[in-house]
N, C-alpha and C positions, 0 to 999 in steps of 0.2 A: 582462513577465516573460520572460526568456530561457531557453533549455534548460539552461544551467548551473545557473541558480538552481533550476529545476524538479528537476534531478537532485540538487541538494543538499538539497532539502526531502524527497525520496524517500528519500535515504540516512539522513536523520535520523529518518524514520518507521520505517525498517528497524531502526534502533538501539533504538527503543522496543518493538519487539515481542519477545516471549519466544523466544530462538533454539532452546530445547529443544522448543518446540511448533511453531514456524513456520520454514520454509526461505524465505529471500527471494533474489530476484535482480533486480538493476537491469539493465533492458535499454534500450539506446539504439542503435537501428538508423539508419544513415545516413539524414539528411534527416527523420527523425521525432522526435517529443517522446519524452523517456525515459518509462518505465513500470517500476513495480515489481511483480513477480509474488510474491505471498504465497501458500504452500502449506502446509497443515497436515501435519506430518511423519507423523502416525498415520493419515491419510486423504486420500491425494493428490487424491481427487476434490474436496476442500474446498480450492480454488484460485481466486484472482481476481487481476486486474490493477488496480492503482491508478495513477492519473496525477495530475499537478497542472496545473490550468488556472485561470487569472484569480484567483490566490491561494487556490484551495480544492483540498484532496485530493478527488478524484472517483473513483467506480467506473468500470469499463470502459464501462459503459452510459450514463454522464454524471450520474448522481445524486450530488449532494454528500455528501461524509462529514464534513468540518469544514474551517474556515479553516487555512491552514498555520501560523498562529500558535498553533494548538491541537493541536499534535502529539499529546500525551498522549490527548486526546479521540479523535483520529482512530485511534491505536493500539488503544484500547479498543473502538471500534466495528468495526475490522477484526477484532479478536480475537474479538469476540462473533459476528460473522456467520460466521467460518470455524471455530467451536469444534464440537467433537463433542458432540451431544446425546445422552445416555444414557437409556434408559428406554423 
């Protein structure tokens, strides 16, 4: 997979996330693979970077979120991890 394909998958994931709840920013530094930063708008400390490697969405620490073909599953998992827990 090339960096353009990875960027496309990350853009598609960003489109699956609720824009009222999450701010997304696609970052592609020169020479690096693109990453999607996802931040909870109501709690900026709830923020994480997502990347695409070997056909999978992955957390910044390398754990698999879901295959790129399961974008909705990945979006649900990202949303759950970055959700505000009340109580």
